[in-house]
N, C-alpha and C positions, 0 to 999 in steps of 0.2 A: 505493500500499499503506499503511495507516494505521499509527500506532504500536501500537493494540491487536494488528492483525495479526503486526507483526515480532516482538512479545513472545512472543506466542502460538507464532508459527512455531518459534522457537528452543527452545520447551519442548514441542513436540508429541511425544506418547509414541504414540498411537494415533488413527486416524481422520483425517479431511480438514477443513480449515479452510473450512466451507461454512456458512452461516446455518442454523439449525436443526438442524444435524446434531450429534451427542454425539461428544466427542472425550476423550483422555486426556492430562492434561500432567504435566510433571515438578514438584512442589510443594519449593522450595527453603527456605520460611520459614513457620513458622504464629505467630498470634499468637491466644490465648485470654484472656478476662477473666472474672472473677468471675460476672459474671450468667449467663453461659451456659456457661463452661469446666466448671462441675461436671457439667453431663448429658454434655458431650462428652467428658469424661475416664471417665464411667460408662461409655459406650458403647465405648469403646476398651479398657476393661478387661472389659468382657463379650466382646469379640472376641477377647481374648487378646494384646493387643498389648503388649509387654513394654519396648519401647525405641523411641524416636522416629527416624522413618528420614528426616528432612530436615536440611539444615545448620543450622538456628537454628529452636528451639522455645521461645517464649516465653508464660509465664501471667502476665498483669497483673491485679493484684487492688488495685482502687480505688474499689469500691463499697459502701455501706452498711457503713462501718467502724464508724459509731456505731449502735447499736442496744439495744433492750430485751431481746430474745429470743437464743436460743443457734443458732439456725439458720444465720444468715451466717458466725457463727465456724467453724462447722462445717464448712460448704462451703470455707472459707479453709483450713483444716486439712487436709481431704480433699485439696484443689489441691495444697498443701505436700507432703503424702506420696506422691502420684502424681507430681509433678515429680520429685522425690529419686529415686523408682525409674527413671523413664522418662529422665531428664537433660533434662528439659522447664526451661530456666531461670526460676528464681524469684527475686525480690529479697531472699529470705531463706535459700534453700537452695543448697547446693552439691552438685553430681552424684558420688554414690558408683557408680564401676565396679569 
């Protein structure tokens, strides 16, 4: 039994650990970053997700800090606002429950 199989077997929620088969696993932590996090949070918002359901969720903002346009800063502010509402950890936001 390899390490990946051992880890997956402790988190398996549905299906069987057979190559090529679909499984469901428990997610303990998530990490998003500003290049793709904006789209992920827009999708969660569209699905009506109001609060994270994992032990730890972190939004990491590190890209495009210097720019001439407003788009990246708008994305950063959006991620911060979603983080505040959903209790995703952000380096500038504290959770309001």
